N, C-alpha and C positions, 0 to 999 in steps of 0.2 A: 807947640803949636797945634791945633786940632784941625786936621784937613777936612773934617766933614764927618757927620753921623754914619752916613751910608756909603758903603764901598760896593763897586762893581769890579769884578775881577773876570778878565778870560784868560783860560788855560788851555793848553794844546797838549794832550797826553799829561797831565799833571805839571806842567811846566807852565809858570806865569808868562802871559804874552803882554797883557796890557791891564793896567787897574787904574781907578780913579774914585775920589771920593766927592760927596755932594751933602750939604747941609739939608736938603729937601728930599724926603722920600719920595715924592712925586716926580721930581728931576732925574734921581738916580734909577726909576722905573721905566722913564722914557729912554735913557742912556743904556737900562739892561736890554729894552727891545732893540734899539738901535744895533748894538754890539752884536747881537743874535743875528740880525740881517747882514752885517758886515763881516763877522768871523763864523758864523755858525756853519758855513758849508765846509769848513777845514775838517780834515780827518782828525778825529780825537779832541774837538774843541767841547769846553764846557764854560758857560757864563753863570756866573753866581752873584747874588745880591746879598750883602751880610749888613745887619745892623751892628756898628763897632761898639756901641756901649755894652751890650749883651753877648756880642758873639753870635747871635741868632742868624741863622741862614734863613732868609725871608723868602727865597724863591731861587731855582735854578734851572737851567737849560742844559741839555735836555732833562726832563724831570727823572730824579733818580729813583722816585718811588715805583 
């Protein structure tokens, strides 16, 4: 079963807190922004949007660059 092409993950100090999969990149990007708002104030939080078919990280917060 394909859960969705785009995965959003929230980690705290590298440990997974929550993740979800969506078939639409636009929907996944909205969830990405939403989860930054919901979990971004936690110490050590990182939110990542990954394209599951290639494994490419599309965006992450805070920006690692």
